[in-house]
N, C-alpha and C positions, 0 to 999 in steps of 0.2 A: 183256640182249637189246636189239636195236636199237629205238629209239623214234622215230616220226615224228610231229611236231606241226605243226599248221597254225595260222597267225594271220591274221586279217583286220584290217588296220590301220584304226582308226576315225578319224572326223573330229577327235576330241578329242586325238589324238596329234600333237604338234608334230613337224615334220621332225626325224628322229633317225637316226643310223647304225644298221645292223643290230647291230653290236657293242654299242652302248650300250643298244639295245632289249632284247637278250638278257640283258645284265647286270641290267637292271631286272626281268626276268622270273625272275631267280634262277639263271641259268646261272653256275656257278662257273668260276674261272680254269682249273681242270683240264679241265672239259668243253670250254671254248672252245679250249684248247690242243689237245685231241684232235681237234676239228673242223677246226682249222687244218691239221692233219697228214693229214686225210682229204679226198679230193676230193669235190666235189658234195654237201656237207652243207647248203648254203644254196641254196635255189631261190626266186627272187624273180620273181613274175609269169610263171612258166613257164620262166625262164631262170636260168642260174647266177648266184648273187649272191655278194657278198663282205662281209667285216666292215665295210668302209668305205662300202658302198652305202647310200644315203639312202632311208629309208622315208617315204612321204607317205600321206595319206588315200586309202583305196580299194585300197592294195597288198595282194597276197596273198603271204604268206611261208610257205614250207615248210622246216622244220628237221629234218634227220636226225641224231639223236644216236647216235654210234657207241659200241659197247660195247668198253671197253678192258681189261676184266678177265675172268677165267674162274672157273667153279665146278667145274671138272673134278676137282680134288683131293679133293672132299668125297664120301665113300662114300655110295651111295644105299641107304636103308633104308625098306622099306615101313612106313607108319604110317597110323593112322586120324586124320587131321588134322581139327580142328574149325575150319572156315573161316567167319568172320563176314562177310567182304566181300572182293571181288576186282574189280579193273578193270585197265586197262593200266599203271597206275602204282603201285598199292599192293596189298598183301595183308594183311588183318587176321586174326590167328589167336587162338583161345581156347586158350592153352597149358595142358596138364595138369600136375599135380604130378609130381615125380620126373624131369623132363626138362630137362637142361642146354640152354642156348640155343646155345652154341658148342662145337665139338669141343675137347677138352683131353686131357691125359695121363690115360689110363684111360677116356676117353669119346670113342671114335672112331666109333661106329656108332649111338649111342643118343640123339643130340641132335636138337633141332629142325632144325638145318641139314641133317642126314642125311635127315629126313623131307621137307623142302622140296626137296632135290635129287631124291629119288625122285618126288615129285609132278609136278615139271616135266618130268622125263625121260619119265614116262608120257604127258604131253601132247605130247611131241616138241618141247619148247621149251628153249632154253638159259636158264640162270638163274644170276645172281651173287647170293650170299647177302649181303643188306644189312639188318641188324637195327637199328631206330631206337631203340626203348625196351627196354632189356634187363631181364629178370626173373631172379631167383635160381632155382636148380634146382627148389625145392619151392614157389615162388610160382606161383600159377595166374592165368589171365586174359588180358585183351586185350593184344596185342602187334602192332606195326606192322612190316612188311617193305617195303622199297622195291624196285620191280621194274626200275628203270633208274637211270642216274647222275643224271639231273635230279631225279627225285623224292627220291632219297637226299640230294642236296645241299640242296634246299629244306627237307626235313623235319629234317635235321640242324641247320640254322640255327634252325628253329622250336624245337627242343629246347634249343639253346643260349640262345635268347632267352626261354625259359619260355613259349612260345606254345602248347605242347601241354599241355592241362589233364588231369592224371592223377588219377583218383579211385580210391582203394584202400579195401577193407574188411578189417578185421582183428578177430580175437578176442584180447582181452588179459586178463590176470589181474586180478581184483579190480574194485572200483568206480571206473571212470575218471571224472575230473571232466567236467562237461558239455561243456566246450570249452577249448581252449588252444593255445598256440604253443610249440614247443620250438626254441630257438635255441642249439644247442650243437655246436661243431666236432667232427668225427670224424676219427680217424687209425687207421692199422693198429697193432694191439697189438704191443708189442715182443716179438720172438721168434716171432711168428706170421706166416704168409703170408696167412691167410684172415681171422682174427678181427679185428674192429674195436672201437673203444671211443671214448667221449667223452674228448677230450683238449684242454684249453684252451691248451696250450703249442704242440703240434705239429699239431693238427687243422686240417682245411679247413672252411670255413663250411658249415653244414648247418642247414636250417630246415624243420620239419614242422608243419603245422597239423592239429589233430584235433577231432572232434566226437563225443560219445557218442550213439549212435542207440538203443540198447536195453541192458537189463541182465538177465543170466541168473543162475543159482545161483552160478556161480563166475567167470564171464567177463562182460566188457562187449563190446558190438559197437561198433566205432569206424569212422568214416569219416575218411580221411586224405588230405591234399593236400601235395605236395612242392614246395618252392621250388627245391630243389637235388636232385641225383641221386647222392648218395654211396653207395658200396657198403654194403649192409645198413642203409641209413639208418633206415627205420622200425623194424626189429628192435632196433637199437642205441638209438635215441631212446626207444622205449617201455620198454625195460629201464632206461634212465637215470632215468626218472621213476617207476619202481617198478611198472610194469604191463607186464611182458614177455609175449611171445606164447608160449602153451603149445606143446609139441611142437617147439620150436626147438632143434635138436641143438647149436648153438653157444652160445646165450644163455639157454636155459631148457628143458633136456631133460626135460620133464614130459609123458609119453606116455599118461597115463591115459585121455584122451578123443580124442586125435588123434595121428597118427604123423608129422606134419610141421607146420611153422609155418603157422597158418591166416591166410595173407595172400593177398589176391586183387585183381588189377588189374581193377576192376569196370567202369570207364568211361574212354573216351578221347575228348577233344574237340580238334579241330584243323582247320586250313584245308587243303583238298585242294591238293597241291603244283602241280597243273596247271590244274584247273578253277576253283580259288579258292573253291569252295563250302564251306560249313560242314559238317563231318562229326562225327557222334557215334555211338559204338559202345559197346554194353553186353554184357559177357560174363556168362552165367548163373553163379551161385554154385555151386560143386561140392558134392556130397552130403556128403562128410566134414566140410566146413566147417559145413554146416547142422546135421548130427546132433550135432556137438561142442557146439554152443550150447544 
């Protein structure tokens, strides 16, 4: 959807061109290129501005960010979405278990993307699906969606630079040590499209920090933080150190107490892509996770 952002140029801003100012604000090359191809996307003090226009103290700059993509190909499916937060730039969802994040073969109408498409259609708004932190199908919890190209570009850079702090909770087999760091590269298992494994020859760098929060009869409750975001990273790393997640159909199919891996995206901390304010969101732990412990 089209996004309009206004900037009041402060006294602390040295004379700078609009183009350089927008680059500093996080506008990607793709966004700037789309603006260049669209008329009247820069309005400076009530008149048409240009990338080479110079900004000085007291100027009022209005930027209209055009939408260059479409979400029309995503089937709309009515869903009971658990929305933790929404504004003009981001949407934070508490994702349930059993829901893929993106459509794929065999999953054309049951994904989060389908539910989001329905949600915005009901509001009469166009929406392009831009997921920032992806979660496995059976992993629950907080997930960020960007509502426009600018928020997507800035949040993607934050993810790349590890500036989005992700806190996970997991139940793992046995008595987990009080704390530790797992630094073990992860690769796709030979002969499999989905399954991953620790592989020091072909794997990509993967680092997970964990802390034991509590101990039950069979499981430990762990808090985990990721330095990297490899596919199935927590699930693979916990199995590697001998404490796999129960109910994990790929790595530990023990369904005595829970029917899916008890992994929950509990908290997200990041800087708002436009307002620059510190944001913190917590997703309630699901009932099956609690009862299994």
